[in-house]
C-alpha positions as CSV (number, residue, x, y, z in Angstrom):
1,M,-36.8,-44.9,23.1
2,K,-40.1,-44.8,21.2
3,P,-41.6,-48.3,20.9
4,K,-41.8,-49.8,17.5
5,I,-45.2,-49.1,15.8
6,N,-46.3,-49.6,12.3
7,S,-46.9,-46.4,10.3
8,I,-50.0,-45.9,8.2
9,L,-50.5,-43.2,5.6
10,M,-53.6,-41.1,5.2
11,P,-55.4,-43.4,2.7
12,T,-55.0,-46.2,5.1
13,L,-56.4,-44.1,7.9
14,I,-59.4,-43.3,5.7
15,V,-59.9,-47.0,5.0
16,L,-59.7,-47.6,8.7
17,G,-62.4,-45.0,9.2
18,L,-64.6,-46.6,6.5
19,A,-64.1,-50.1,8.0
20,L,-64.0,-49.3,11.7
21,S,-65.4,-45.9,12.7
22,A,-68.2,-46.0,10.2
23,C,-71.3,-48.2,10.5
24,Q,-72.3,-47.0,7.0
25,K,-70.3,-46.2,3.9
26,P,-70.2,-42.7,2.6
27,T,-71.5,-42.2,-1.0
28,T,-68.8,-42.2,-3.6
29,D,-69.9,-39.9,-6.4
30,D,-67.8,-40.0,-9.5
31,T,-67.4,-36.2,-9.9
32,A,-67.2,-33.2,-7.6
33,T,-70.0,-31.4,-9.5
34,D,-72.5,-34.1,-8.4
35,Q,-72.0,-33.1,-4.8
36,P,-74.8,-31.0,-3.1
37,K,-74.2,-27.3,-2.8
38,D,-76.2,-26.3,0.3
39,S,-75.6,-27.4,3.9
40,S,-79.0,-29.2,4.2
41,A,-78.4,-31.3,1.1
42,M,-74.8,-31.9,2.1
43,N,-75.9,-33.5,5.4
44,E,-78.4,-35.9,4.0
45,P,-77.5,-39.5,5.1
46,S,-75.6,-41.7,2.7
47,D,-76.5,-45.2,1.5
48,S,-77.8,-47.5,4.2
49,A,-75.4,-50.1,5.6
50,D,-74.9,-53.4,4.0
51,S,-75.2,-56.9,5.6
52,D,-71.8,-56.4,7.3
53,M,-73.6,-54.0,9.6
54,T,-75.8,-56.7,11.0
55,A,-72.9,-59.0,11.6
56,M,-70.9,-56.3,13.2
57,T,-73.7,-55.4,15.6
58,Q,-74.2,-59.1,16.5
59,E,-70.5,-59.7,17.1
60,G,-70.2,-56.6,19.2
61,A,-73.2,-57.6,21.3
62,K,-71.7,-61.0,21.8
63,T,-68.4,-59.6,23.0
64,A,-70.2,-57.2,25.3
65,A,-72.3,-60.0,26.8
66,T,-69.1,-62.0,27.4
67,N,-67.3,-59.1,29.2
68,P,-69.5,-56.3,30.4
69,V,-66.4,-54.3,31.3
70,I,-65.5,-54.0,27.7
71,A,-69.0,-52.8,26.8
72,E,-68.7,-50.2,29.6
73,L,-65.3,-48.9,28.5
74,S,-66.6,-48.3,25.0
75,R,-69.5,-46.1,26.2
76,Y,-67.1,-43.3,27.1
77,R,-64.4,-41.1,25.8
78,W,-61.6,-41.0,28.3
79,S,-59.6,-37.9,29.1
80,L,-56.4,-38.0,31.2
81,V,-56.7,-36.7,34.8
82,D,-53.4,-37.8,36.4
83,A,-50.1,-39.5,35.4
84,Q,-47.5,-40.8,37.8
85,D,-44.3,-42.9,37.4
86,G,-43.4,-45.8,39.6
87,S,-42.0,-43.5,42.2
88,K,-45.3,-41.5,42.4
89,R,-43.8,-38.5,40.6
90,A,-45.8,-36.6,38.1
91,I,-45.2,-37.5,34.4
92,N,-44.9,-33.9,33.4
93,E,-44.9,-34.5,29.7
94,L,-48.5,-35.8,30.0
95,I,-49.7,-33.8,32.9
96,S,-48.9,-30.5,31.2
97,I,-51.2,-31.4,28.3
98,K,-53.7,-33.7,30.1
99,D,-56.8,-32.0,28.7
100,Q,-55.8,-33.2,25.2
101,V,-54.7,-36.7,26.1
102,A,-57.4,-39.1,25.0
103,L,-58.2,-42.8,25.0
104,N,-61.1,-44.5,23.3
105,F,-62.3,-48.2,23.3
106,N,-64.3,-49.6,20.4
107,Q,-65.9,-52.9,19.3
108,Y,-66.1,-53.8,15.6
109,H,-66.6,-57.1,13.9
110,G,-66.1,-58.9,17.1
111,Q,-62.6,-57.3,17.5
112,D,-61.8,-55.1,20.5
113,S,-59.8,-52.1,19.5
114,L,-58.7,-48.8,21.0
115,N,-57.0,-45.6,20.0
116,Y,-55.1,-43.0,22.0
117,S,-53.5,-39.6,21.3
118,V,-51.8,-36.6,22.9
119,G,-53.4,-34.3,20.3
120,C,-51.2,-35.1,17.2
121,N,-50.9,-38.6,15.8
122,V,-53.7,-41.2,16.5
123,M,-52.4,-44.6,17.5
124,S,-54.8,-47.5,17.0
125,A,-54.4,-51.1,18.2
126,G,-56.3,-54.3,19.1
127,Y,-56.5,-55.3,22.7
128,Q,-57.4,-58.1,25.0
129,L,-58.8,-57.9,28.5
130,Q,-58.0,-60.9,30.6
131,N,-59.3,-60.7,34.1
132,D,-58.0,-57.3,35.1
133,T,-55.1,-57.2,32.7
134,L,-55.2,-55.0,29.5
135,M,-52.9,-56.1,26.7
136,V,-52.4,-54.0,23.6
137,K,-51.1,-55.5,20.4
138,D,-50.3,-54.5,16.8
139,A,-50.3,-50.7,17.2
140,M,-50.5,-48.5,14.2
141,S,-50.1,-44.8,14.0
142,T,-50.7,-41.8,11.7
143,E,-47.5,-40.1,10.7
144,M,-47.6,-36.4,11.4
145,F,-44.7,-34.2,12.7
146,C,-45.7,-33.4,16.3
147,E,-42.9,-30.9,17.3
148,D,-43.2,-30.3,21.1
149,L,-45.7,-33.2,21.5
150,D,-43.2,-35.8,20.5
151,A,-42.0,-36.5,24.1
152,A,-45.5,-36.8,25.4
153,E,-46.4,-39.1,22.5
154,N,-43.5,-41.4,23.3
155,K,-44.5,-41.6,27.0
156,L,-48.1,-42.5,26.2
157,S,-47.2,-44.9,23.5
158,D,-44.7,-46.7,25.7
159,F,-47.2,-47.0,28.6
160,M,-50.1,-48.2,26.5
161,Q,-48.1,-51.0,24.9
162,R,-47.3,-52.6,28.2
163,E,-49.5,-55.0,30.1
164,N,-51.5,-52.8,32.5
165,Q,-53.8,-53.6,35.3
166,I,-57.2,-52.0,34.8
167,K,-59.7,-50.7,37.4
168,L,-63.0,-49.2,36.4
169,D,-65.0,-47.2,39.0
170,S,-68.5,-46.5,37.6
171,T,-70.0,-45.2,40.9
172,N,-70.6,-41.9,39.1
173,A,-72.2,-43.1,35.8
174,D,-71.9,-39.6,34.3
175,S,-68.1,-39.4,35.0
176,P,-66.6,-42.8,35.7
177,T,-62.9,-43.2,36.6
178,L,-60.5,-45.6,34.8
179,T,-57.1,-46.4,36.3
180,L,-54.3,-48.2,34.4
181,T,-51.3,-49.4,36.4
182,A,-48.2,-50.8,34.8
183,Q,-46.0,-53.5,36.5
184,D,-43.4,-50.8,37.5
185,G,-46.2,-48.9,39.4
186,S,-46.6,-46.1,36.9
187,T,-50.2,-45.1,36.7
188,L,-52.6,-43.2,34.3
189,I,-56.0,-42.1,35.6
190,W,-58.7,-41.2,33.2
191,S,-62.2,-39.6,33.5
192,G,-65.0,-40.8,31.2
193,R,-67.6,-38.9,29.3
194,L,-70.4,-40.6,27.4
195,T,-69.7,-41.1,23.7
196,A,-72.2,-39.7,21.2
197,Q,-73.3,-43.2,20.3
198,A,-74.2,-43.9,23.9
199,K,-75.7,-40.4,24.4
200,Y,-77.9,-40.6,21.3
201,N,-78.4,-44.3,21.5
202,S,-77.7,-44.9,17.9
203,K,-74.9,-45.7,15.5
204,G,-73.0,-42.9,14.0
205,E,-72.6,-42.3,10.3
206,T,-69.1,-41.4,9.0
207,V,-68.7,-38.3,6.9
208,F,-65.5,-36.5,5.7
209,W,-65.3,-32.8,5.6
210,A,-62.7,-30.3,4.5
211,I,-62.7,-27.3,6.9
212,A,-61.1,-24.0,5.9
213,A,-58.7,-22.3,8.2
214,D,-60.6,-19.0,7.7
215,N,-64.1,-18.5,9.1
216,K,-66.5,-16.1,7.6
217,P,-69.4,-14.0,8.9
218,C,-72.6,-16.2,9.2
219,Q,-75.3,-15.3,6.7
220,A,-78.0,-15.4,9.4
221,D,-76.0,-13.3,11.8
222,S,-73.0,-11.4,10.5
223,S,-71.8,-10.7,14.1
224,K,-70.9,-14.4,14.4
225,E,-68.4,-16.4,12.4
226,C,-69.2,-19.7,10.8
227,L,-66.9,-22.6,9.7
228,Q,-66.5,-23.0,6.0
229,V,-66.8,-26.7,5.1
230,K,-67.2,-28.9,2.1
231,P,-68.0,-32.7,1.9
232,I,-65.4,-35.1,0.5
233,T,-66.0,-38.7,-0.6
234,Y,-63.6,-41.6,-0.8
235,N,-63.8,-45.0,-2.2
236,D,-63.1,-48.2,-0.2
237,E,-59.3,-47.9,-0.9
238,G,-59.2,-44.4,0.6
239,I,-58.8,-42.6,-2.7
240,K,-60.7,-39.3,-3.0
241,T,-63.5,-39.6,-5.6
242,G,-65.3,-36.3,-5.2
243,E,-65.8,-33.1,-3.3
244,G,-68.6,-30.6,-3.0
245,D,-68.7,-26.8,-2.8
246,W,-67.7,-24.7,0.2
247,T,-70.7,-23.8,2.4
248,E,-71.0,-22.3,5.9
249,F,-71.7,-24.5,8.9
250,A,-73.4,-22.7,11.8
251,G,-73.5,-25.6,14.2
252,T,-70.8,-27.1,16.4
253,I,-68.6,-30.2,16.2
254,D,-68.0,-31.9,19.5
255,D,-64.3,-32.4,20.4
256,Y,-63.2,-30.3,17.4
257,Q,-60.8,-27.3,17.9
258,H,-60.7,-25.0,14.9
259,D,-57.2,-24.4,13.5
260,P,-57.0,-20.8,12.1
261,D,-53.6,-21.5,10.5
262,N,-54.3,-24.7,8.5
263,D,-57.0,-26.1,6.2
264,E,-58.0,-29.6,7.5
265,V,-59.7,-32.7,6.3
266,V,-61.6,-34.4,9.2
267,R,-63.5,-37.6,9.7
268,L,-66.7,-37.0,11.6
269,Q,-69.4,-39.2,13.2
270,R,-72.9,-37.7,12.9
271,Y,-76.0,-38.7,14.8
272,K,-79.6,-38.1,14.1
273,T,-81.1,-36.0,16.9
274,D,-84.5,-34.3,17.6
275,D,-82.7,-31.2,18.7
276,K,-82.9,-29.1,15.5
277,S,-81.0,-26.2,17.2
278,A,-77.9,-28.4,17.8
279,A,-76.5,-28.2,14.3
280,K,-79.6,-26.6,12.6
281,D,-80.0,-29.6,10.5
282,G,-81.2,-32.4,12.8
283,Y,-77.7,-33.9,13.4
284,A,-75.1,-33.8,16.1
285,Y,-71.5,-34.0,14.9
286,V,-68.5,-35.4,16.7
287,L,-64.9,-35.3,15.6
288,D,-63.4,-38.7,15.0
289,T,-60.0,-37.7,13.8
290,V,-58.1,-35.1,11.8
291,I,-56.7,-36.9,8.8
292,E,-54.9,-34.1,7.0
293,K,-53.6,-30.6,7.6
294,S,-52.2,-28.1,5.1
295,A,-51.3,-24.4,4.9
296,K,-54.4,-22.4,4.6
297,N,-55.9,-21.6,1.2
298,A,-58.1,-18.5,1.0
299,D,-60.1,-19.9,-1.9
300,T,-63.3,-21.0,-0.1
301,N,-65.8,-19.2,-2.3
């Protein structure tokens, strides 16, 4: 049976992004016509963070100093490597899709939080780490229909909401190993990859983009296809307040898999980088989460 978790709708997920995943608030223009029309203007940073940013950073540093394991966990994005039940048999529902099973740890406003997903809904929760015991509490989830991922999602959700013993092996700093073991002996083993924040040594800025299902030939090289994107702005309540014009994006978005069948709204973290070739605008982009999918609309002109 699927454990009981609180459901949150899309506006709440957006608010969660503004409050948690962002260190800065996106601009909230009153009309769509005020949005920039070209990709370079679209990617200009939004307003600088308010005083909450300082408090958040100080609280996060205080937590990290208290428990360095928590700080280390949050430096990586964790991908599933192996999953076994208490009898050492493979948990096939998770093993068959292990490349898309993800776990992330975060530190915001002095609160330790994590999120996990099998590639459909994103489940978020607070957690405590006492000695070597990980305790997850107050889980919330997005509410999308997952079809054949439902069984895997149930398995992961059930496992994560138990008390699990945690073992972190950072011998290989580029690819550490995290092992979670439940009281019944079932085990999930994860491999870590540095987060963009750790990689670029800076806080990410949250932006929201609509991404069209249909790509188009790139203007600079018609032999290649470019994503068609437009910026979207939301207020602090998660209500959309504006959107820009469609424009091509010739760069890449880390962790993003383009969906040719659905238009999407995504929440991204972007990081200032000296590598101008990375996204051709001086930023690196990392997918935070997909917050909306809908049947594709060809009107991206």
